[in-house]
KEKE-3310 file (N, C-alpha, C; in steps of 0.2 Angstrom, whole numbers, plus 5000, padded with zeros to 4 digits):
npx = (4983:4967:4953:4938:4932:4936:4924:4927:4939:4956:4965:4959:4950:4936:4923:4928:4926:4923:4934:4951:4949:4943:4955:4962:4964:4959:4948:4941:4939:4939:4951:4952:4965:4975:4974:4983:4998:4997:4984:4989:4999:4990:4982:4991:4996:4984:4985:4996:4991:4981:4987:4991:5001:5004:4998:5005:5018:5014:5012:5024:5039:5047:5061:5066:5058:5057:5060:5052:5039:5037:5026:5024:5028:5022:5017:5003:4994:4988:4984:4985:4993:4994:5006:5011:5008:5014:5015:5022:5020:5024:5031:5031:5028:5026:5024:5023:5016:5014:5006:5009:5007:5015:5014:5011:5016:5015:5021:5029:5030:5039:5040:5047:5040:5044:5036:5032:5026:5022:5017:5004:5001:5003:5018:5026:5042:5053:5059:5064:5077:5072:5076)
npy = (4951:4952:4957:4962:4970:4987:5001:5013:5017:5015:5022:5034:5034:5032:5020:5006:4993:4996:5002:5000:4987:4979:4974:4967:4950:4944:4951:4952:4939:4933:4943:4958:4966:4979:4993:5003:5011:5020:5015:5004:5007:5014:5003:4995:5004:5004:4990:4990:4998:4989:4978:4968:4958:4948:4951:4962:4956:4949:4958:4965:4966:4951:4953:4962:4960:4956:4941:4938:4947:4957:4964:4966:4978:4989:5005:5017:5020:5035:5044:5046:5054:5057:5064:5065:5056:5045:5037:5027:5018:5002:5006:5015:5029:5035:5047:5049:5054:5046:5047:5044:5037:5036:5032:5047:5054:5062:5057:5058:5048:5050:5047:5041:5031:5016:5007:4992:4984:4969:4954:4958:4963:4975:4978:4983:4990:4998:5009:5026:5038:5054:5071)
npz = (5052:5045:5054:5059:5044:5041:5041:5034:5022:5025:5017:5014:5003:5003:5005:5012:5006:4993:4990:4993:4999:4990:4984:4993:4997:5009:5013:5001:4996:4981:4974:4966:4954:4957:4945:4942:4947:4958:4963:4967:4977:4986:4991:4996:5008:5014:5018:5026:5037:5042:5044:5036:5031:5022:5009:5008:5005:4993:4984:4983:4972:4967:4965:4975:4987:5004:5014:5023:5033:5047:5056:5069:5076:5070:5068:5071:5057:5051:5041:5023:5010:4994:4984:4970:4956:4943:4927:4915:4904:4907:4919:4935:4946:4962:4973:4989:5005:5021:5036:5053:5069:5084:5100:5108:5098:5082:5066:5050:5035:5020:5004:4989:4978:4967:4954:4944:4930:4927:4917:4917:4930:4943:4953:4969:4969:4973:4985:4982:4984:4990:4985)
capx = (4977:4961:4947:4932:4934:4932:4919:4931:4946:4962:4969:4955:4947:4930:4921:4934:4924:4923:4941:4956:4946:4943:4961:4964:4960:4956:4942:4936:4939:4943:4953:4954:4970:4975:4975:4988:5003:4993:4980:4993:5001:4985:4980:4998:4996:4979:4987:5001:4987:4976:4992:4990:5008:5004:4997:5011:5023:5012:5013:5032:5042:5052:5068:5066:5054:5060:5058:5046:5038:5035:5022:5023:5030:5019:5013:4996:4995:4983:4982:4989:4993:4996:5008:5010:5008:5016:5014:5024:5021:5025:5034:5027:5032:5021:5026:5018:5017:5011:5007:5008:5008:5018:5013:5007:5019:5013:5026:5028:5036:5039:5043:5045:5041:5045:5032:5033:5020:5024:5012:4997:5001:5009:5022:5030:5048:5058:5059:5070:5078:5070:5081)
capy = (4948:4957:4954:4965:4975:4994:5004:5018:5015:5018:5027:5040:5034:5030:5014:5000:4987:4998:5004:4995:4980:4974:4971:4962:4944:4943:4956:4952:4933:4934:4950:4962:4968:4987:4994:5008:5010:5023:5010:4998:5011:5016:4996:4993:5008:5001:4983:4991:5001:4983:4972:4963:4957:4943:4955:4967:4952:4946:4964:4967:4963:4947:4954:4966:4957:4953:4934:4939:4955:4957:4970:4967:4984:4993:5010:5017:5023:5038:5047:5045:5059:5056:5071:5065:5049:5044:5031:5027:5011:4997:5009:5020:5032:5037:5051:5050:5055:5042:5050:5039:5039:5031:5035:5053:5058:5061:5058:5057:5044:5053:5041:5041:5023:5014:5002:4989:4979:4962:4949:4962:4964:4980:4976:4988:4988:5000:5016:5031:5044:5061:5077)
capz = (5049:5045:5058:5056:5039:5042:5035:5030:5019:5029:5012:5013:4996:5003:5008:5012:5002:4986:4988:4994:5002:4984:4981:4999:4997:5016:5013:4995:4994:4975:4974:4960:4954:4955:4939:4941:4952:4963:4966:4972:4983:4991:4993:5001:5013:5018:5021:5032:5041:5044:5047:5031:5028:5016:5004:5006:5002:4987:4980:4982:4966:4969:4965:4980:4992:5009:5014:5028:5035:5053:5057:5076:5078:5065:5071:5069:5051:5051:5034:5016:5005:4988:4982:4963:4952:4936:4924:4908:4900:4913:4925:4938:4952:4967:4979:4995:5013:5026:5043:5057:5077:5089:5107:5108:5093:5075:5062:5043:5031:5014:5000:4982:4976:4960:4952:4938:4929:4924:4916:4918:4938:4947:4959:4972:4967:4978:4987:4979:4988:4988:4984)
cpx = (4971:4955:4942:4935:4931:4928:4922:4938:4951:4966:4965:4951:4940:4928:4927:4933:4925:4930:4947:4954:4945:4949:4964:4959:4957:4949:4937:4935:4943:4945:4954:4961:4972:4977:4981:4993:5000:4988:4983:4996:4996:4983:4986:4998:4990:4980:4992:4996:4983:4982:4992:4996:5008:5002:5002:5017:5021:5013:5020:5035:5047:5059:5070:5063:5059:5057:5053:5046:5035:5032:5021:5024:5028:5015:5006:4997:4988:4980:4987:4988:4997:4999:5009:5010:5010:5017:5016:5025:5020:5029:5029:5031:5025:5024:5021:5019:5012:5012:5005:5009:5011:5018:5008:5010:5017:5019:5025:5033:5034:5043:5041:5047:5041:5040:5034:5027:5023:5018:5005:4996:5006:5012:5025:5037:5053:5057:5065:5070:5076:5076:5079)
cpy = (4952:4954:4957:4970:4982:4997:5009:5016:5018:5023:5033:5040:5032:5024:5009:4995:4989:5001:4999:4988:4976:4971:4965:4955:4942:4946:4954:4945:4932:4941:4952:4964:4976:4988:5000:5008:5015:5019:5005:5001:5012:5008:4994:4998:5005:4994:4985:4993:4995:4978:4967:4961:4952:4947:4960:4962:4950:4952:4968:4962:4958:4948:4958:4965:4954:4945:4933:4946:4955:4964:4971:4975:4991:5000:5011:5022:5028:5042:5046:5050:5058:5064:5071:5057:5049:5037:5031:5020:5007:5000:5015:5022:5034:5041:5051:5052:5051:5045:5045:5040:5033:5035:5041:5057:5056:5062:5057:5053:5047:5049:5043:5034:5021:5008:4999:4985:4974:4957:4952:4964:4970:4977:4983:4986:4992:5007:5020:5036:5050:5066:5081)
cpz = (5050:5049:5055:5051:5041:5037:5031:5027:5022:5024:5012:5007:4996:5007:5007:5006:4995:4985:4988:4995:4995:4981:4987:4998:5004:5017:5007:4993:4986:4973:4967:4960:4953:4948:4936:4948:4959:4967:4971:4978:4988:4994:4999:5007:5018:5022:5027:5037:5046:5045:5042:5027:5023:5010:5002:5002:4994:4982:4978:4976:4969:4970:4971:4987:4997:5010:5018:5030:5042:5055:5064:5078:5074:5069:5069:5063:5052:5046:5029:5012:4999:4985:4974:4962:4946:4933:4917:4906:4906:4920:4928:4944:4956:4972:4984:5001:5018:5033:5048:5064:5081:5096:5106:5101:5086:5070:5055:5040:5023:5009:4992:4979:4970:4960:4946:4937:4925:4923:4918:4926:4939:4952:4962:4970:4972:4980:4984:4984:4986:4988:4990)
residu = (UNK:UNK:UNK:UNK:UNK:UNK:UNK:UNK:UNK:UNK:UNK:UNK:UNK:UNK:UNK:UNK:UNK:UNK:UNK:UNK:UNK:UNK:UNK:UNK:UNK:UNK:UNK:UNK:UNK:UNK:UNK:UNK:UNK:UNK:UNK:UNK:UNK:UNK:UNK:UNK:UNK:UNK:UNK:UNK:UNK:UNK:UNK:UNK:UNK:UNK:UNK:UNK:UNK:UNK:UNK:UNK:UNK:UNK:UNK:UNK:UNK:UNK:UNK:UNK:UNK:UNK:UNK:UNK:UNK:UNK:UNK:UNK:UNK:UNK:UNK:UNK:UNK:UNK:UNK:UNK:UNK:UNK:UNK:UNK:UNK:UNK:UNK:UNK:UNK:UNK:UNK:UNK:UNK:UNK:UNK:UNK:UNK:UNK:UNK:UNK:UNK:UNK:UNK:UNK:UNK:UNK:UNK:UNK:UNK:UNK:UNK:UNK:UNK:UNK:UNK:UNK:UNK:UNK:UNK:UNK:UNK:UNK:UNK:UNK:UNK:UNK:UNK:UNK:UNK:UNK:UNK)
# end
């Protein structure tokens, strides 16, 4: 759960309240909806970094969403890199690299995510295998 909101957005997009914070109900009250797969990806990365499991579950498509999400062993997320982003109608793909730290070791999570737009709202659908 979000305590004091950070000044800088974890996704690297500027001020938190003007970037991903406007999508997180815990920070914004009445939250805005991301208007693209990339915005949703950034807001989900920031939610992982801030431990906002409710937001992550609410933006996960019901067909692929887990019943619960335990972030107790969540690593320290240190940087997000968007490699590419594509949107075709109500379908979207975002290739990203999320850098994280466990102890003194820095690692990277490289993923191609699928997104779908239903009833005016984007949802994370699934991770795809990278070549």
